[in-house]
N, C-alpha and C positions, 0 to 999 in steps of 0.2 A: 125588508124593507132596504131602501135604497139608502148613500151614504145623505143626497140628497135630503129626505124626509129627516135627518138627525141632525140637519144643521137649520141655522137662525135664519139664513140667509141663501136664498138657489145661485148667490156668487163667488160664498164661503166656499174653501178646498176641501177635500173629501175627509173626513174626519182619520187620523191617522190609525191601523189597526196594533192592537195590543194583544196578545193571548186570546187572538181571533176575536177581539171586541170592538168596537169602533169607538174613540176618543168621546168622553161625555161634552155635548155642548150648551150651550147658555141659551137659552130661548128668550130672547129679549120682547118681541111683540109675539102674545101668545094667538091673538086670531089671525095674523099674518100666517104665522109659523102651521097654523091648521087650515087653513084656504091653501097655502101654497102644498103642503103634504097630502092635501085630500082625505084629511082624516076627521071626524068627529071629536069632540072634547074625551067622549068613554072612550074610542079608538087610542087615541092618542095618549093618555093616561094609562088602559093598559099594556101598551107598549113599553113606555118609559119604566112601570114597575116590573115586567118583565126585564128592562135591561137593568135594573137596581138588582135585581136577582142575581141575574148574570155576573155582574160587580161583587155582590157578595160573597157568590161561591169562589171566585178568582179571589178574593181578598182571603177568604179562610185559609185556602189552599198555600197563599203566600207568607202569612201567619205561622201553617203549621211548619213547612219547609225553613221558617226564621229560627223557630223551637229547635228544629232539628239540628240547624247548623249552629245553634247556639248551643245545646248539649254535647257536641263534639268540642269545643274548644277547651275544656279542661285535658280531655285527652291527646289533641294534638300538643298542646303546651307540655303535657308531661313528654310526649314522645322528641319534642324540640330539646326538652332537657336532657335526655337520655342520648342524642346525638352529639349535644353539645358534648356533653362529661365524655362521649366516645371519641372525639376527633382531639379532645385536649390529652387522652392517653394515648392517643397514636402514636406522637411525637416521643413517648417516653423509654420507647422499645420495650413494655411491662408484656407478658405474654396476657391475654385477655381473653378468657372465652365467653362466647355472646350466644344465647338461646334466643329465638323467635319464635313467638306463639302466635298464629293467627286464628282472630275471632269473626265469627261471621254471625251476621244478626238476620233474623229473619224478616225484617222492613224492610 
């Protein structure tokens, strides 16, 4: 499908692509859109349903990515507190031993 088929008018600029999907466009005049795109109602509906499914997949991936990032926030805050405490101790001249453990996740 070309970008002109997803636009409501032939003079509209091509829809910007993001994450491999063209931006959704609003179709004001359905009969004009159908005649310009050369699609019948069922074919156009099928195209739009397929595009909607693609958007839902992208949405699910973004939501999962957001959950993963939010789950890391407590660990990052804890690390920041430790770094701040170590920086504060640095100027006191106190001898301090630090051990770092690296944990690799399988995800």
